[in-house]
C-alpha positions as CSV (number, residue, x, y, z in Angstrom):
1,M,2.4,23.4,-9.6
2,S,5.3,21.1,-9.7
3,R,3.9,17.6,-8.5
4,S,5.4,16.3,-4.9
5,L,8.3,14.5,-5.4
6,L,6.6,11.8,-3.3
7,A,3.8,11.2,-5.9
8,D,5.1,8.4,-8.0
9,A,6.2,6.4,-5.0
10,F,3.2,6.7,-3.4
11,G,1.0,6.1,-6.7
12,H,2.5,3.1,-7.5
13,H,2.1,2.1,-4.0
14,A,-1.3,2.3,-4.4
15,W,-1.3,1.0,-7.9
16,A,0.5,-1.7,-6.9
17,T,-1.9,-2.8,-3.7
18,L,-5.0,-2.4,-6.2
19,R,-3.3,-4.6,-8.5
20,L,-2.6,-7.6,-6.7
21,I,-6.2,-7.2,-5.2
22,D,-7.7,-7.5,-8.7
23,T,-5.6,-10.8,-9.0
24,C,-6.8,-11.9,-5.6
25,L,-10.3,-11.2,-6.6
26,S,-10.3,-14.5,-8.8
27,L,-9.0,-16.8,-5.4
28,G,-11.7,-19.0,-3.6
29,P,-12.3,-18.9,0.1
30,E,-9.8,-21.6,0.8
31,Q,-6.7,-20.3,-1.3
32,L,-7.5,-16.5,0.2
33,G,-7.0,-18.4,3.7
34,K,-3.5,-20.1,2.6
35,G,-0.6,-18.5,4.3
36,V,3.2,-19.1,3.8
37,P,5.4,-19.9,7.2
38,G,7.1,-16.7,7.5
39,T,4.9,-14.1,6.6
40,Y,2.3,-12.1,8.0
41,G,-0.5,-14.7,7.3
42,S,-3.0,-15.8,5.1
43,I,-3.8,-13.5,1.9
44,L,-6.9,-12.3,3.0
45,E,-5.1,-11.2,6.2
46,T,-2.2,-9.8,4.9
47,M,-4.3,-7.7,2.4
48,R,-6.8,-6.2,5.4
49,H,-3.4,-5.7,7.0
50,I,-2.0,-3.8,4.5
51,V,-4.9,-1.5,3.6
52,G,-5.9,-1.2,7.4
53,A,-2.5,0.2,8.2
54,D,-2.1,2.4,5.1
55,A,-5.2,3.8,6.7
56,S,-3.7,4.4,9.7
57,Y,-0.7,5.9,8.4
58,L,-3.1,8.5,6.8
59,F,-5.1,9.2,9.6
60,A,-2.1,9.8,11.8
61,L,-0.3,12.0,9.5
62,T,-3.7,14.2,8.6
63,G,-4.6,14.6,12.2
64,G,-7.6,12.3,11.9
65,R,-9.0,14.2,8.5
66,S,-8.4,10.5,7.0
67,P,-10.4,8.4,8.2
68,L,-9.9,4.8,9.6
69,I,-11.3,1.2,8.7
70,D,-12.3,-1.4,10.1
71,E,-10.7,-3.9,8.0
72,D,-10.7,-7.0,10.1
73,Q,-14.2,-7.9,8.3
74,M,-13.8,-6.4,4.9
75,D,-13.8,-8.6,1.5
76,L,-11.1,-7.8,-1.3
77,P,-13.7,-5.4,-2.8
78,E,-14.4,-3.7,0.4
79,L,-10.3,-3.4,0.8
80,R,-10.2,-2.4,-3.2
81,T,-12.8,0.6,-2.1
82,A,-10.7,1.5,0.6
83,M,-7.5,1.4,-1.2
84,E,-8.8,3.7,-4.0
85,A,-9.9,6.3,-1.3
86,N,-6.2,5.7,0.2
87,G,-4.7,6.1,-3.0
88,A,-6.4,9.9,-3.5
89,A,-5.6,10.9,0.0
90,W,-2.1,10.1,-0.1
91,S,-2.1,12.2,-3.7
92,S,-3.8,14.8,-1.5
93,F,-1.9,15.0,1.6
94,L,1.7,15.0,-0.9
95,A,0.1,17.7,-2.6
96,Q,0.9,20.5,0.6
97,D,3.9,22.0,1.8
98,L,5.6,19.3,3.8
99,D,8.2,19.6,6.7
100,P,9.7,15.8,6.8
101,D,11.0,16.7,10.4
102,V,7.8,17.9,12.0
103,V,7.4,15.1,14.5
104,V,3.9,13.4,14.2
105,V,2.1,12.0,17.6
106,R,0.1,8.6,16.9
107,H,-2.1,8.4,19.7
108,R,-3.4,4.9,20.4
109,D,-6.6,3.3,21.8
110,D,-4.6,1.9,24.7
111,G,-3.0,5.3,25.6
112,T,0.6,4.6,23.8
113,E,1.9,6.8,21.5
114,S,4.6,7.3,18.5
115,H,6.2,10.1,17.9
116,A,8.2,10.4,14.4
117,P,8.7,12.4,12.0
118,V,6.5,12.9,9.0
119,G,9.7,11.7,6.8
120,I,9.5,9.0,8.2
121,R,6.2,7.9,8.3
122,L,6.0,8.1,5.0
123,A,9.0,5.7,4.4
124,Q,7.3,3.3,6.5
125,A,4.3,3.5,4.9
126,L,6.1,2.8,1.5
127,H,8.1,0.1,3.0
128,H,5.1,-1.9,4.9
129,G,3.2,-2.1,2.0
130,T,6.1,-3.5,-0.2
131,D,7.1,-6.1,2.3
132,H,3.8,-7.4,2.7
133,R,2.7,-7.3,-1.2
134,S,5.4,-9.5,-1.3
135,Q,4.7,-11.9,1.1
136,I,1.4,-12.1,-0.7
137,C,2.9,-12.9,-4.0
138,T,5.1,-15.7,-2.4
139,A,1.7,-16.8,-1.3
140,L,0.3,-16.7,-4.6
141,T,3.3,-18.9,-5.9
142,T,2.6,-21.6,-3.7
143,L,-1.1,-22.1,-5.8
144,A,0.6,-21.7,-8.7
145,A,-0.7,-18.6,-9.3
146,E,1.2,-15.9,-11.3
147,P,1.7,-12.8,-9.1
148,P,0.6,-9.7,-11.2
149,A,3.8,-7.7,-12.2
150,I,3.6,-4.9,-9.7
151,D,7.2,-3.3,-9.6
152,V,8.2,0.1,-10.4
153,W,9.3,-0.2,-13.9
154,D,6.3,-1.9,-14.8
155,F,4.0,1.2,-13.2
156,A,5.9,3.5,-15.0
157,E,5.8,1.5,-18.5
158,L,2.1,1.6,-17.8
159,D,1.8,5.0,-17.1
160,G,4.0,5.8,-20.4
161,R,6.6,6.9,-18.5
162,L,9.3,4.4,-19.2
163,A,11.5,4.1,-22.6
164,E,13.6,1.3,-23.0
165,V,16.1,2.5,-26.1
166,P,18.0,-0.8,-27.6
167,P,21.6,0.0,-28.5
168,P,22.2,1.7,-31.7
169,S,23.0,-0.9,-34.5
């Protein structure tokens, strides 16, 4: 069986979030409360938002088979555990024969609904994670903390699937 075309994209998505959580584990409560103007919120609030939204996207796409989480009070180790589960859920979901044009309806507690095709929901999940991880990295730099290397090339290199070949001499 061949891998999903999106396996690397979502593998990177989960890996980068986990790596960023690991970096933030060394921060104190005051640092985790640090926000930067123009970003979502504090480092901890943004991390909760990333992981909670990720679970929400999975919940909608799996018809409720992947659980929602109550991220609002979760600490970083709990968020890490939830993101590990999200990574496995993405892998399982993407292993299916998916039709990117099938419309998925998300029913919210307030009675509103969002209707969007699978392909758009997948694109949103990746975009959302990347956008907010970047915001946390910006906040880390304001603390003089080194953000982790989390781009796709770092992921591929660590996985042994990137080879840089120097020019012939």
